[in-house]
KEVOTI-382492 format. One line per 8 residues: for each residue z, x, y of N, C-alpha, C. Coordinates in steps of 0.05 Angstrom, whole numbers. Last residue first. Example, Ala and Ser with C-alpha at 12.3 -4.5 7.8 and 13.67 -1.06 7.14 Angstrom:
<nodes>
142/257/-45/143/273/-21/157/258/1 ~ 156/264/-114/156/246/-90/156/264/-66 .
</nodes>
This chain:
<nodes>
511/180/1415/511/198/1436/532/189/1460 ~ 548/161/1359/529/153/1380/532/176/1402 ~ 554/148/1286/559/169/1312/539/159/1332 ~ 584/109/1238/561/108/1261/574/128/1280 ~ 592/106/1170/600/112/1192/577/115/1213 ~ 606/68/1111/590/80/1129/606/85/1154 ~ 646/47/1073/622/55/1062/603/72/1081 ~ 695/35/1099/695/49/1071/667/57/1063 .
679/52/1169/689/32/1147/688/47/1120 ~ 668/63/1237/676/75/1210/688/52/1192 ~ 641/81/1301/647/63/1280/652/74/1250 ~ 633/124/1332/629/95/1342/643/76/1324 ~ 646/188/1345/648/170/1324/652/140/1336 ~ 598/224/1389/629/214/1381/623/193/1358 ~ 568/280/1417/569/256/1398/598/248/1392 ~ 567/322/1453/555/297/1461/557/276/1443 .
564/374/1405/565/366/1433/552/339/1440 ~ 591/363/1343/568/369/1357/572/357/1388 ~ 635/344/1314/637/371/1328/614/380/1342 ~ 621/298/1289/645/298/1312/644/324/1325 ~ 584/317/1249/576/303/1272/595/304/1294 ~ 607/338/1202/598/357/1222/593/343/1249 ~ 621/298/1169/642/317/1177/636/335/1199 ~ 571/274/1159/593/258/1173/617/276/1180 .
542/314/1132/539/310/1162/560/294/1173 ~ 559/299/1078/567/323/1093/565/324/1119 ~ 581/232/1068/561/251/1072/569/280/1085 ~ 618/191/1059/625/217/1048/601/237/1050 ~ 596/146/1086/623/158/1095/627/186/1082 ~ 525/154/1108/547/147/1087/574/160/1095 ~ 507/140/1175/509/153/1155/531/145/1133 ~ 470/130/1231/485/113/1213/486/126/1182 .
469/154/1295/465/160/1267/481/142/1251 ~ 429/146/1357/455/140/1341/448/146/1312 ~ 388/170/1381/409/159/1398/434/152/1384 ~ 344/226/1376/365/204/1365/384/198/1384 ~ 295/251/1387/310/240/1407/328/217/1397 ~ 273/283/1350/266/257/1349/281/239/1368 ~ 290/334/1364/265/332/1359/255/301/1359 ~ 349/330/1365/332/331/1391/302/325/1389 .
359/325/1313/367/305/1330/353/307/1360 ~ 338/374/1291/325/347/1285/334/325/1305 ~ 372/408/1324/341/414/1322/331/387/1314 ~ 424/402/1310/416/393/1336/386/393/1338 ~ 434/425/1259/433/396/1263/420/388/1288 ~ 401/479/1234/417/472/1258/415/441/1260 ~ 401/476/1161/389/478/1189/406/472/1210 ~ 426/459/1119/411/482/1118/396/489/1141 .
461/413/1111/467/432/1128/452/460/1128 ~ 437/371/1085/451/391/1070/461/412/1086 ~ 407/343/1125/432/331/1111/449/347/1094 ~ 369/377/1141/389/372/1159/414/358/1143 ~ 339/383/1093/354/410/1104/373/402/1123 ~ 322/332/1087/338/347/1065/353/367/1077 ~ 289/323/1129/316/308/1131/333/322/1110 ~ 248/357/1115/260/359/1141/286/347/1139 .
230/331/1068/241/360/1067/257/367/1092 ~ 215/282/1088/234/284/1068/249/313/1067 ~ 171/293/1124/197/283/1137/221/286/1116 ~ 125/306/1105/144/328/1109/172/321/1117 ~ 89/267/1090/91/275/1117/107/297/1126 ~ 97/263/1037/70/270/1044/72/281/1074 ~ 148/249/1036/142/270/1023/115/282/1034 ~ 147/196/1057/162/218/1073/160/245/1062 .
118/170/1018/106/174/1045/121/196/1061 ~ 155/174/971/126/185/972/114/190/1002 ~ 200/152/978/202/180/981/174/189/982 ~ 225/101/999/199/107/993/194/136/996 ~ 279/93/1016/273/101/989/246/106/980 ~ 273/121/1085/285/105/1064/274/109/1037 ~ 283/145/1151/274/150/1123/286/126/1106 ~ 294/118/1201/283/145/1199/272/153/1174 .
267/51/1215/285/70/1202/274/98/1204 ~ 267/7/1272/252/22/1251/269/45/1242 ~ 299/-50/1281/302/-21/1286/288/-8/1262 ~ 292/-103/1269/284/-94/1296/286/-66/1300 ~ 311/-109/1215/281/-104/1218/274/-94/1246 ~ 359/-106/1184/357/-98/1212/329/-90/1219 ~ 352/-117/1130/372/-134/1146/369/-127/1174 ~ 310/-87/1108/312/-113/1102/332/-130/1122 .
316/-36/1128/289/-51/1131/292/-80/1126 ~ 368/-27/1114/363/-31/1138/335/-45/1146 ~ 364/-19/1061/377/-44/1063/372/-44/1095 ~ 331/27/1057/321/4/1046/335/-20/1056 ~ 365/67/1081/341/59/1094/333/35/1085 ~ 410/88/1055/415/62/1069/388/52/1083 ~ 398/135/1029/406/111/1014/410/85/1028 ~ 388/167/1074/367/161/1055/372/134/1042 .
419/150/1136/421/162/1108/396/152/1092 ~ 385/147/1197/400/137/1178/400/153/1153 ~ 376/153/1264/377/170/1244/396/157/1223 ~ 340/114/1314/365/115/1297/358/136/1275 ~ 319/112/1384/317/118/1355/339/124/1339 ~ 353/48/1383/346/73/1373/332/88/1392 ~ 415/17/1406/387/17/1403/378/45/1397 ~ 470/-29/1400/460/0/1396/427/0/1393 .
502/-73/1411/472/-69/1420/462/-45/1422 ~ 549/-85/1383/548/-65/1405/521/-61/1417 ~ 529/-123/1347/551/-129/1369/550/-109/1391 ~ 491/-91/1317/484/-116/1333/504/-125/1356 ~ 526/-56/1296/502/-44/1309/493/-68/1328 ~ 560/-86/1264/572/-72/1287/548/-63/1309 ~ 529/-103/1225/538/-123/1243/550/-110/1268 ~ 522/-54/1202/496/-68/1210/506/-90/1233 .
569/-46/1181/559/-28/1201/537/-38/1213 ~ 572/-85/1141/590/-85/1162/582/-67/1187 ~ 532/-63/1107/530/-89/1115/546/-95/1141 ~ 516/-16/1079/525/-18/1106/524/-42/1120 ~ 542/-22/1008/521/-20/1031/535/-20/1060 ~ 583/-34/975/565/-8/969/546/-4/992 ~ 609/-76/995/627/-54/985/609/-29/983 ~ 570/-113/1010/587/-102/1029/605/-78/1021 .
550/-124/959/533/-112/978/549/-99/1002 ~ 594/-143/929/582/-117/920/566/-104/943 ~ 602/-190/962/622/-170/963/611/-140/952 ~ 559/-216/947/564/-211/974/581/-188/977 ~ 570/-228/896/548/-211/900/548/-199/929 ~ 615/-261/901/616/-235/887/594/-215/893 ~ 591/-306/926/610/-291/940/614/-263/929 ~ 557/-324/883/544/-317/907/564/-297/925 .
584/-298/822/579/-319/843/567/-306/866 ~ 557/-268/764/570/-267/789/565/-287/807 ~ 568/-280/696/551/-281/716/563/-284/743 ~ 608/-278/659/599/-253/669/582/-255/695 ~ 612/-333/642/634/-318/660/628/-294/672 ~ 562/-338/618/567/-354/643/592/-341/657 ~ 572/-301/578/548/-295/595/555/-312/622 ~ 613/-329/550/618/-299/561/595/-297/584 .
589/-375/531/609/-379/553/615/-349/565 ~ 551/-351/497/542/-365/519/565/-369/540 ~ 587/-332/460/569/-313/473/559/-328/500 ~ 609/-378/441/627/-360/455/613/-341/471 ~ 568/-398/417/578/-414/438/597/-396/457 ~ 563/-362/377/541/-363/394/551/-379/421 ~ 611/-371/349/607/-346/361/586/-346/379 ~ 598/-422/328/624/-417/346/620/-391/362 .
555/-414/297/551/-430/319/577/-426/339 ~ 577/-379/258/557/-369/278/556/-385/301 ~ 608/-416/234/622/-394/244/601/-381/265 ~ 565/-450/213/588/-459/230/601/-436/244 ~ 531/-415/183/523/-430/205/546/-440/225 ~ 533/-355/164/551/-375/160/546/-394/185 ~ 500/-304/139/491/-328/150/513/-353/145 ~ 508/-254/116/529/-263/132/520/-287/148 .
492/-222/62/484/-246/72/511/-257/88 ~ 493/-151/71/506/-177/56/495/-201/72 ~ 453/-97/58/459/-119/75/470/-142/59 ~ 474/-36/31/458/-59/28/470/-83/44 ~ 492/16/75/501/2/51/481/-26/51 ~ 452/71/96/468/49/106/470/31/80 ~ 415/107/86/443/116/87/461/94/91 ~ 363/84/90/374/91/63/404/99/62 .
359/81/148/364/55/132/374/65/104 ~ 347/122/179/373/121/172/379/98/153 ~ 293/112/189/299/138/179/329/139/165 ~ 295/66/221/277/68/194/288/93/179 ~ 325/81/263/337/59/245/319/61/221 ~ 296/121/292/320/127/278/330/106/258 ~ 253/86/303/249/106/288/273/117/273 ~ 278/51/340/270/42/318/260/61/297 .
293/91/387/315/75/371/303/65/342 ~ 251/116/410/265/129/389/281/113/371 ~ 233/83/453/213/94/432/230/102/408 ~ 276/68/485/257/47/475/240/57/453 ~ 299/119/499/312/99/480/295/74/471 ~ 258/138/531/268/154/504/282/136/485 ~ 257/107/572/235/106/557/243/118/528 ~ 305/122/595/301/94/589/278/95/569 .
300/173/611/317/171/588/314/139/578 ~ 271/180/655/256/175/632/275/173/605 ~ 308/193/696/302/166/691/282/158/668 ~ 311/248/691/330/230/680/324/202/677 ~ 262/293/675/268/270/693/287/251/680 ~ 256/331/633/247/337/658/260/317/679 ~ 275/304/586/288/330/594/282/339/624 ~ 238/259/584/266/255/591/283/281/600 .
193/287/568/195/271/594/222/268/603 ~ 206/306/520/198/323/539/200/311/569 ~ 217/257/494/238/278/495/231/298/519 ~ 167/228/494/190/220/514/212/241/516 ~ 138/266/463/127/259/489/150/247/506 ~ 163/268/412/160/294/427/151/287/459 ~ 158/213/398/187/226/402/182/249/421 ~ 102/209/392/114/195/413/144/204/421 .
95/247/350/82/251/375/94/236/397 ~ 126/221/307/134/248/317/121/254/344 ~ 98/170/303/127/172/312/134/202/321 ~ 51/191/285/52/175/310/81/174/322 ~ 64/212/235/54/225/258/57/216/285 ~ 123/191/206/99/186/213/87/203/237 ~ 162/221/160/161/216/190/133/214/194 ~ 192/200/101/166/208/114/168/200/142 .
251/236/76/238/214/89/212/220/103 ~ 282/274/54/254/274/49/239/246/54 ~ 332/279/76/328/256/58/301/253/47 ~ 321/326/104/346/325/85/340/302/66 ~ 279/317/138/277/343/118/298/337/99 ~ 287/270/167/263/273/152/264/298/131 ~ 338/283/186/335/262/166/308/263/151 ~ 323/321/222/339/332/200/337/309/179 .
289/297/262/279/321/245/294/325/221 ~ 325/261/281/299/252/269/288/274/251 ~ 366/291/298/372/272/275/346/266/264 ~ 346/315/343/352/333/320/357/316/296 ~ 340/270/376/316/287/369/321/304/345 ~ 395/249/376/373/235/364/347/250/356 ~ 420/295/405/430/288/376/407/270/362 ~ 394/297/451/392/319/432/398/310/404 .
412/241/468/383/249/468/378/274/449 ~ 469/248/473/454/229/451/425/234/445 ~ 474/284/512/481/292/482/469/272/461 ~ 456/254/552/442/280/545/450/289/517 ~ 491/212/554/467/206/549/447/231/540 ~ 539/241/564/538/223/542/508/220/532 ~ 519/308/593/529/277/596/529/262/567 ~ 495/355/586/524/353/579/536/325/582 .
444/350/603/448/352/576/479/353/567 ~ 419/309/652/445/327/649/449/327/619 ~ 349/312/664/373/300/653/395/321/647 ~ 325/335/730/324/338/697/353/325/689 ~ 309/285/779/319/310/772/322/312/739 ~ 295/236/794/276/249/783/286/281/776 ~ 341/211/808/331/200/783/307/218/774 ~ 353/237/859/371/241/832/358/233/808 .
311/278/893/320/249/890/333/249/861 ~ 292/331/896/316/321/913/327/294/906 ~ 246/344/870/265/363/872/292/354/885 ~ 211/300/877/220/311/851/242/327/850 ~ 204/302/935/218/276/921/229/288/893 ~ 176/351/939/201/345/952/220/325/939 ~ 131/342/909/147/362/901/174/358/914 ~ 87/305/895/108/299/910/132/317/904 .
44/319/861/41/330/889/67/323/905 ~ 49/299/807/43/329/813/41/337/841 ~ 74/248/805/83/267/787/73/298/796 ~ 46/220/848/75/223/846/85/245/828 ~ -7/226/834/3/239/858/31/241/857 ~ -7/197/788/-14/225/786/-2/241/809 ~ 1/145/810/23/155/789/16/188/786 ~ -45/137/847/-18/140/856/1/153/835 .
-96/128/826/-89/154/832/-56/157/837 ~ -96/69/823/-96/83/800/-92/114/801 ~ -90/56/877/-66/50/860/-71/64/833 ~ -136/72/899/-109/88/907/-87/80/889 ~ -177/41/882/-173/68/866/-145/80/873 ~ -145/-23/895/-167/-6/888/-163/22/875 ~ -115/-67/904/-112/-41/921/-135/-22/918 ~ -125/-110/870/-132/-110/899/-130/-85/915 .
-145/-94/804/-125/-95/825/-139/-97/854 ~ -168/-78/751/-168/-106/761/-142/-107/782 ~ -162/-31/724/-176/-33/748/-177/-60/762 ~ -135/-42/678/-119/-32/700/-136/-30/726 ~ -177/-61/645/-159/-81/657/-142/-69/680 ~ -202/-12/624/-215/-30/644/-197/-47/660 ~ -161/0/589/-168/20/611/-183/5/633 ~ -163/-41/555/-137/-40/570/-143/-18/594 .
-210/-34/535/-210/-58/547/-183/-54/566 ~ -200/14/504/-222/14/525/-219/-10/542 ~ -161/-5/466/-155/17/489/-175/18/509 ~ -195/-46/438/-170/-52/458/-161/-30/478 ~ -228/-10/412/-240/-28/432/-215/-39/449 ~ -193/20/382/-208/32/399/-220/16/421 ~ -171/-21/350/-156/-5/366/-168/9/389 ~ -217/-37/322/-204/-56/340/-186/-40/361 .
-228/10/295/-250/-1/313/-235/-21/336 ~ -183/10/260/-193/34/276/-208/24/299 ~ -187/-40/232/-166/-34/250/-170/-11/270 ~ -236/-27/203/-233/-52/223/-212/-48/244 ~ -222/15/172/-243/18/194/-243/-4/213 ~ -150/24/164/-178/13/155/-197/15/180 ~ -120/87/182/-121/61/178/-149/50/169 ~ -95/144/148/-117/132/162/-117/104/157 .
-28/165/154/-49/152/137/-71/138/156 ~ 9/221/156/-9/205/171/-29/193/154 ~ 74/256/157/52/242/144/36/226/164 ~ 122/304/147/106/292/168/82/281/155 ~ 147/332/108/157/306/113/144/291/137 ~ 87/363/91/120/364/85/128/335/89 ~ 40/336/114/50/362/122/80/362/118 ~ -14/303/100/9/301/91/19/333/96 .
-67/257/128/-57/284/123/-28/280/113 ~ -116/227/169/-102/227/140/-92/255/136 ~ -129/196/230/-123/218/214/-107/212/185 ~ -136/151/258/-161/167/251/-153/187/230 ~ -88/133/277/-100/117/259/-125/130/246 ~ -77/172/317/-64/172/291/-74/156/269 ~ -106/146/360/-112/177/349/-103/178/320 ~ -79/98/367/-109/101/361/-115/129/347 .
-28/114/383/-34/97/359/-61/102/347 ~ -40/143/428/-28/160/404/-32/142/379 ~ -61/103/462/-78/124/454/-67/141/428 ~ -15/75/472/-35/62/455/-53/84/446 ~ 12/115/501/24/104/473/3/91/458 ~ -23/118/544/-17/142/528/-6/131/501 ~ -15/65/567/-41/73/555/-39/98/538 ~ 40/72/579/33/49/562/5/57/549 .
36/109/619/49/117/594/43/95/575 ~ 8/78/658/-6/99/643/9/112/621 ~ 46/40/674/24/30/654/8/54/644 ~ 84/57/708/87/64/683/65/55/664 ~ 79/31/761/61/56/753/63/64/726 ~ 78/-39/765/93/-12/761/74/10/751 ~ 47/-82/776/74/-85/778/90/-58/778 ~ -8/-75/764/-2/-84/789/27/-88/798 .
-10/-59/713/-18/-40/731/-11/-48/760 ~ 12/-106/684/29/-82/686/17/-64/709 ~ -34/-143/687/-7/-148/700/9/-124/705 ~ -67/-113/651/-76/-123/680/-53/-130/699 ~ -38/-107/607/-44/-84/623/-53/-89/652 ~ -40/-160/588/-13/-148/594/-16/-123/611 ~ -93/-167/578/-82/-181/602/-56/-172/609 ~ -98/-127/534/-112/-123/559/-100/-143/582 .
-58/-147/496/-56/-123/510/-73/-122/535 ~ -74/-188/460/-57/-195/483/-51/-171/503 ~ -101/-170/420/-116/-180/442/-102/-191/467 ~ -63/-152/383/-74/-131/400/-90/-145/424 ~ -55/-195/348/-34/-190/370/-46/-169/390 ~ -93/-195/307/-101/-210/332/-79/-206/355 ~ -71/-166/268/-88/-151/288/-96/-169/310 ~ -24/-163/228/-32/-185/252/-46/-172/272 .
-12/-120/198/-32/-138/187/-39/-159/206 ~ 21/-81/220/28/-95/195/11/-118/184 ~ -5/-68/266/-5/-49/246/4/-62/216 ~ 9/-111/296/-20/-109/290/-24/-88/266 ~ 61/-103/304/54/-126/289/26/-124/279 ~ 56/-57/334/71/-53/308/62/-79/291 ~ 35/-76/382/20/-58/366/32/-54/334 ~ 75/-110/399/47/-121/392/32/-104/374 .
119/-75/406/119/-97/387/95/-107/378 ~ 95/-47/450/105/-31/426/105/-52/403 ~ 92/-84/489/67/-72/480/73/-60/451 ~ 142/-99/501/124/-120/489/100/-106/476 ~ 160/-52/522/174/-64/496/156/-84/485 ~ 128/-47/568/127/-27/547/140/-39/521 ~ 145/-91/599/118/-92/588/115/-72/564 ~ 197/-73/607/192/-98/592/165/-101/579 .
188/-27/641/202/-24/616/199/-48/597 ~ 161/-54/686/149/-35/668/160/-29/640 ~ 201/-87/705/176/-99/695/162/-80/676 ~ 235/-49/722/243/-67/701/222/-79/687 ~ 215/-28/766/211/-12/741/221/-29/717 ~ 225/-61/810/199/-67/793/199/-50/770 ~ 295/-76/806/273/-59/818/248/-65/800 ~ 355/-80/801/335/-99/811/311/-85/824 .
367/-39/744/371/-47/770/350/-69/779 ~ 379/7/700/384/-25/702/390/-30/731 ~ 373/60/684/354/47/701/356/18/705 ~ 414/79/649/408/95/672/387/83/691 ~ 419/43/611/437/39/631/430/58/656 ~ 384/58/568/374/41/588/391/37/613 ~ 416/88/536/397/104/551/386/84/573 ~ 445/44/514/457/70/525/441/83/543 .
406/13/492/422/1/518/435/26/531 ~ 388/40/449/370/37/469/385/30/495 ~ 439/36/421/425/60/425/407/59/448 ~ 433/-22/412/457/-9/429/449/18/436 ~ 392/-26/376/393/-38/405/411/-30/424 ~ 413/1/335/390/14/347/386/1/375 ~ 456/-32/321/461/-6/331/438/6/343 ~ 423/-76/304/441/-79/326/447/-50/339 .
399/-52/260/382/-59/282/399/-61/306 ~ 445/-50/225/432/-24/234/414/-29/259 ~ 452/-104/222/474/-90/231/461/-61/243 ~ 400/-123/193/411/-128/223/432/-113/236 ~ 357/-87/164/385/-88/165/393/-97/191 ~ 302/-70/164/309/-96/148/340/-99/148 ~ 279/-29/192/301/-23/174/312/-47/152 ~ 236/-46/222/234/-21/210/255/-15/188 .
254/-95/239/228/-94/225/227/-69/210 ~ 296/-81/269/300/-99/247/276/-97/227 ~ 270/-53/315/292/-39/294/294/-54/270 ~ 245/-97/340/228/-74/325/248/-60/306 ~ 293/-129/354/268/-136/334/254/-115/321 ~ 311/-88/388/327/-100/367/309/-110/342 ~ 272/-89/430/280/-63/413/292/-71/388 ~ 280/-142/446/255/-133/434/258/-107/419 .
333/-138/468/328/-156/442/300/-150/429 ~ 321/-102/508/339/-93/487/337/-112/463 ~ 288/-138/544/280/-113/534/296/-101/508 ~ 318/-185/551/295/-185/536/284/-159/526 ~ 357/-163/583/364/-174/558/342/-173/539 ~ 326/-152/629/339/-131/617/349/-139/589 ~ 312/-205/642/290/-184/636/306/-160/620 ~ 358/-230/653/342/-241/631/323/-217/625 .
382/-197/695/397/-201/670/377/-212/646 ~ 343/-203/738/349/-176/724/361/-182/697 ~ 346/-259/745/320/-247/737/326/-221/724 ~ 398/-264/761/391/-277/738/365/-263/727 ~ 395/-237/812/413/-226/789/404/-240/761 ~ 358/-270/838/353/-238/830/368/-230/809 ~ 391/-314/841/367/-316/826/356/-288/819 ~ 430/-294/875/437/-303/850/414/-304/827 .
401/-288/921/412/-265/907/420/-271/879 ~ 353/-345/919/372/-326/933/379/-302/916 ~ 315/-380/898/344/-380/887/364/-362/901 ~ 266/-372/925/274/-402/910/304/-403/902 ~ 267/-324/948/261/-347/964/270/-374/951 ~ 276/-293/903/297/-295/922/290/-319/937 ~ 228/-299/872/252/-309/861/275/-312/883 ~ 192/-281/909/191/-308/905/216/-318/891 .
204/-228/911/213/-242/934/211/-270/930 ~ 191/-216/861/219/-212/867/226/-227/892 ~ 134/-224/866/151/-242/850/180/-237/853 ~ 123/-182/901/118/-213/909/133/-229/889 ~ 135/-139/872/151/-143/898/146/-170/906 ~ 97/-143/830/125/-145/826/141/-148/848 ~ 54/-135/862/53/-157/848/86/-164/841 ~ 57/-80/886/57/-104/901/60/-128/888 .
64/-28/877/80/-46/860/79/-75/872 ~ 41/3/910/24/4/883/41/-17/865 ~ 20/7/968/41/-9/957/32/-16/926 ~ 11/69/996/2/54/975/23/37/964 ~ -2/89/1062/19/85/1044/8/63/1022 ~ -13/132/1118/-26/114/1101/-5/109/1076 ~ 34/128/1174/17/143/1156/10/122/1132 ~ 61/113/1223/43/96/1208/24/108/1190 .
94/155/1235/71/148/1249/49/132/1235 ~ 138/172/1206/113/176/1194/89/171/1210 ~ 184/154/1238/177/184/1233/151/190/1222 ~ 193/100/1240/180/112/1261/173/142/1257 ~ 180/55/1185/195/78/1198/175/87/1222 ~ 152/11/1168/180/9/1170/194/31/1184 ~ 98/15/1155/104/-2/1182/136/-6/1183 ~ 49/55/1129/79/51/1133/85/36/1161 .
-7/16/1104/6/40/1122/35/34/1120 ~ -23/-27/1076/-35/0/1070/-25/23/1086 ~ 6/-86/1049/4/-65/1070/-7/-40/1060 ~ -37/-140/1032/-18/-118/1021/-18/-95/1042 ~ -33/-207/1050/-46/-181/1051/-27/-162/1043 ~ -10/-255/1067/-29/-255/1047/-47/-229/1047 ~ 34/-253/1100/6/-249/1113/-13/-254/1094 ~ 76/-274/1071/72/-284/1095/47/-280/1107 .
76/-245/1022/75/-273/1020/71/-286/1050 ~ 77/-195/1041/54/-200/1029/52/-232/1027 ~ 127/-193/1065/105/-189/1084/81/-201/1068 ~ 161/-200/1021/159/-221/1041/135/-219/1059 ~ 151/-154/995/142/-180/980/142/-202/1002 ~ 171/-117/1028/147/-115/1024/135/-141/1012 ~ 226/-135/1023/212/-135/1050/184/-138/1046 ~ 238/-123/970/238/-151/980/225/-154/1007 .
233/-68/974/217/-81/956/217/-112/964 ~ 277/-56/1007/250/-54/1017/228/-65/999 ~ 320/-70/972/314/-85/997/286/-79/1008 ~ 321/-38/928/317/-68/924/307/-78/952 ~ 337/14/933/310/7/936/303/-24/935 ~ 392/17/929/381/23/954/351/14/959 ~ 425/-41/899/405/-17/892/392/-10/919 ~ 471/-86/879/463/-70/900/448/-45/889 .
481/-109/826/460/-118/844/454/-100/865 ~ 514/-90/783/494/-73/790/474/-86/809 ~ 551/-121/752/559/-105/777/537/-90/790 ~ 521/-143/716/535/-160/731/545/-147/756 ~ 497/-110/677/483/-116/702/499/-132/723 ~ 537/-113/636/527/-88/647/518/-91/678 ~ 538/-167/619/564/-154/631/555/-128/647 ~ 487/-171/597/496/-189/624/519/-173/638 .
488/-136/558/471/-130/580/481/-145/603 ~ 527/-162/523/531/-132/535/513/-129/557 ~ 498/-212/515/525/-212/524/530/-181/540 ~ 454/-190/486/449/-203/514/475/-205/527 ~ 476/-171/438/465/-155/458/457/-166/488 ~ 495/-222/419/512/-200/427/499/-180/446 ~ 445/-243/406/462/-256/429/481/-236/438 ~ 431/-213/364/413/-210/390/429/-224/413 .
473/-228/328/472/-201/339/453/-199/363 ~ 455/-282/323/480/-278/331/481/-251/342 ~ 407/-273/293/407/-285/321/431/-282/337 ~ 423/-253/246/409/-235/265/407/-247/292 ~ 455/-299/224/468/-276/235/451/-254/253 ~ 429/-364/252/431/-341/233/445/-317/246 ~ 419/-409/281/450/-402/275/453/-378/255 ~ 367/-412/279/377/-407/307/407/-400/304 .
358/-423/227/349/-397/238/361/-393/261 ~ 379/-474/222/391/-455/207/382/-425/217 ~ 347/-504/257/374/-497/264/386/-476/248 ~ 298/-500/227/300/-489/252/328/-484/260 ~ 316/-529/179/309/-500/176/308/-486/200 ~ 328/-577/201/350/-561/188/342/-533/188 ~ 280/-601/222/298/-587/241/322/-572/227 ~ 243/-579/164/243/-591/193/264/-577/211 .
284/-563/108/258/-571/118/263/-580/146 ~ 318/-512/71/317/-538/84/288/-541/98 ~ 353/-449/81/338/-469/67/336/-494/80 ~ 346/-388/117/357/-417/111/340/-435/96 ~ 339/-329/82/329/-345/100/342/-374/96 ~ 373/-264/81/370/-294/69/358/-312/91 ~ 328/-211/91/352/-225/99/349/-254/91 ~ 303/-171/41/302/-192/58/322/-206/64 .
311/-130/3/322/-127/29/317/-149/48 ~ 293/-149/-44/324/-142/-44/331/-142/-16 ~ 238/-159/-34/256/-183/-43/286/-177/-41 ~ 219/-125/25/221/-129/-4/241/-152/-11 ~ 176/-141/78/204/-139/68/201/-144/36 ~ 130/-106/120/137/-125/100/164/-122/90 ~ 116/-67/156/120/-96/166/127/-114/147 ~ 105/-22/131/124/-22/151/135/-48/163 .
61/-34/99/89/-30/87/109/-32/105 ~ 18/-31/132/27/-57/122/56/-58/111 ~ 20/24/146/20/6/166/31/-24/156 ~ 15/51/97/41/49/113/42/30/131 ~ -20/13/44/-18/28/70/9/28/82 ~ 0/18/-27/0/-1/2/-1/18/24 .
</nodes>
């Protein structure tokens, strides 16, 4: 039996007991099954994780771009938020995600955005759980695989367009694996998926690379110790090739044009200041829990293959190498590492786990599912709780002071505050914000970095841009220096921000 088909089929001994009965009884039995209960457990954990993660520095300018697109029916092509770039050309490459995020906000406010994040994040890890279950046929081990992906996913759970990218990747991987198990029609969902993906987040190129690895390995027959590859049928190979071509064409279906297609390459190879100064683009900390987990998973895949003589498929090995290399270089790529590696680990570790026992107890499962739903409702923050998060983590009170005191720019703001100011203080153009790309291109990011880290005379930047007041994070190094600069005084201070004025 080909590896592709074998991976998707269950043996009589490994198959999870299916509920008996017809009609609604069978449906109810499936809904109250043990695997569904574990999926609900993943959703509960995810809801609790994101319930305190509403405030993100980049959320706000994404909302503003979406608002502008909705109001003007056009996509911005220049920087209209800052005064330092002089309206430099800028690519709104996530325009569709930003428009959808603003649509959610316009319909349901901040609580709607929180629900949007919780649902999409839960869907990602449940899809990983499903893929793990298909690989090991053990719901408990699959749940551990979902938790493993959650561990790495916590590095990037935020109300940002990148959640769309991770969700699309999880869907793509499941569709391709279904196709390899005999359901080839699933592949035809990929071109429209990529058409959406390309307009939501730049990670679609990684999705194309994943699809390319599957197509390449479907052409190869070989056995190299514990590393194997089995050539797929001619029909499946041809279908994969056609779908790969159609997906490549699909990403061209965007209103931005070639600039949207070039942007991901520019971000990776030309935005050097961003890559060297923004935390999420810095190399992963190999001493952290995620870093140790990444090294352990990579070594575990290799050792399990050698020790247990398990067959490691060539496509799995190539994808693992790809995401391992990306995660070592950039910590935000740890999310991708978890999505790719978790099902591989579950398949290789399955022989080490005890046989699954039938834990389908409909009444007990129903009680636990009700408990899970109650926990989700309890974890979901109220509008007042979200507002407290915003005021605790952002400069909301400082913005109120700026309006009361009638402070007028030019303003110099902390990098992390720029997005919030774009959303809540649109009358004042910002110095810098989370769009590291345009500030990298214009040299403003490097200039600000030298100022913020005390590598240059602070007065030079303040004089060059004729700064009237500075809004800084309370613990920023420059917040300790500003009171000693001639002509500056502390005008406002709270737990999150300080304001210095001439």
